[in-house]
C-alpha positions as CSV (number, residue, x, y, z in Angstrom):
1,M,19.3,36.1,4.1
2,A,20.3,37.9,0.8
3,N,17.5,39.3,-1.3
4,I,19.7,40.1,-4.4
5,A,19.7,37.7,-6.8
6,S,24.0,37.7,-7.4
7,Q,24.6,37.7,-3.7
8,I,22.1,34.3,-4.1
9,K,23.6,32.9,-6.6
10,R,27.3,33.5,-4.8
11,N,25.6,32.1,-1.5
12,R,25.7,29.1,-3.5
13,Q,28.9,29.2,-5.6
14,N,30.6,29.5,-2.0
15,D,28.5,26.6,-0.8
16,A,29.5,24.3,-3.4
17,R,33.4,25.6,-3.1
18,R,32.9,25.2,0.7
19,Q,32.0,21.6,0.4
20,R,34.5,20.7,-2.7
21,N,37.2,21.9,-0.4
22,Q,36.4,20.4,2.5
23,A,36.6,16.8,0.6
24,A,39.5,17.8,-0.6
25,R,41.2,18.3,2.8
26,S,39.1,15.7,4.1
27,K,40.8,12.8,1.7
28,M,44.2,14.3,1.9
29,K,44.6,14.0,5.8
30,T,43.2,10.4,5.7
31,L,45.8,9.0,3.3
32,S,48.5,10.9,5.6
33,K,46.9,8.9,8.7
34,K,47.1,5.5,7.0
35,A,50.2,6.4,5.8
36,L,51.5,7.0,9.2
37,Q,49.5,3.8,10.7
38,A,50.8,1.6,8.1
39,A,54.3,2.6,9.3
40,E,54.1,2.6,12.7
41,A,52.5,-1.0,12.5
42,G,55.6,-1.9,10.1
43,D,54.2,-2.6,7.0
44,A,56.6,-0.9,4.5
45,D,55.1,-1.7,1.1
46,E,51.8,-0.2,2.7
47,A,53.1,2.5,4.4
48,L,54.5,3.5,0.6
49,K,52.1,2.9,-0.8
50,F,49.4,5.4,1.0
51,L,52.5,7.9,1.2
52,S,52.4,8.0,-2.6
53,S,48.8,8.6,-2.8
54,A,48.9,11.0,0.1
55,Q,51.7,13.3,-1.8
56,Q,49.3,13.0,-4.7
57,S,46.5,14.0,-3.3
58,I,48.3,17.1,-1.5
59,D,49.7,18.3,-4.6
60,R,46.2,17.8,-5.9
61,A,44.8,19.8,-3.5
62,A,47.4,22.8,-4.0
63,S,46.7,22.7,-7.6
64,K,42.8,23.2,-6.9
65,G,43.7,26.1,-4.5
66,V,42.9,24.3,-1.7
67,L,46.1,24.7,-0.3
68,H,49.3,27.0,-0.9
69,S,52.2,26.0,-3.2
70,R,54.5,25.9,-0.1
71,T,52.1,24.9,2.5
72,A,51.8,21.4,0.1
73,A,55.9,21.0,-0.1
74,R,55.8,21.4,3.9
75,R,53.2,18.9,4.6
76,K,54.5,16.2,1.9
77,S,58.3,16.7,3.4
78,R,57.2,16.1,6.8
79,L,55.0,13.0,6.0
80,A,57.8,11.4,4.3
81,G,60.3,12.2,6.7
82,R,57.5,11.1,9.2
83,V,56.7,7.7,7.5
84,N,60.8,7.2,6.7
85,S,61.8,7.9,10.8
86,L,59.2,4.9,11.7
87,L,60.3,2.6,8.8
88,A,63.9,3.2,9.9
89,G,63.0,2.9,13.7
């Protein structure tokens, strides 16, 4: 455990950021899974609604620094491709 005041504060800040980042990642993954599940079930309206929400969540995570911008673009592209292929097939 740290004895220096600045390090104690830094540990508090890191913990708060970790929790915020974890919440953003969890929301992003949950929405992505819901979009895929709706597409597998053949419900196009629900799938597209969750796809849009998931893409917004991914963009939000990228803007907050949780994800790199290129990682976010790749995830959005792959998710859209999977949803579209499931709905088409």
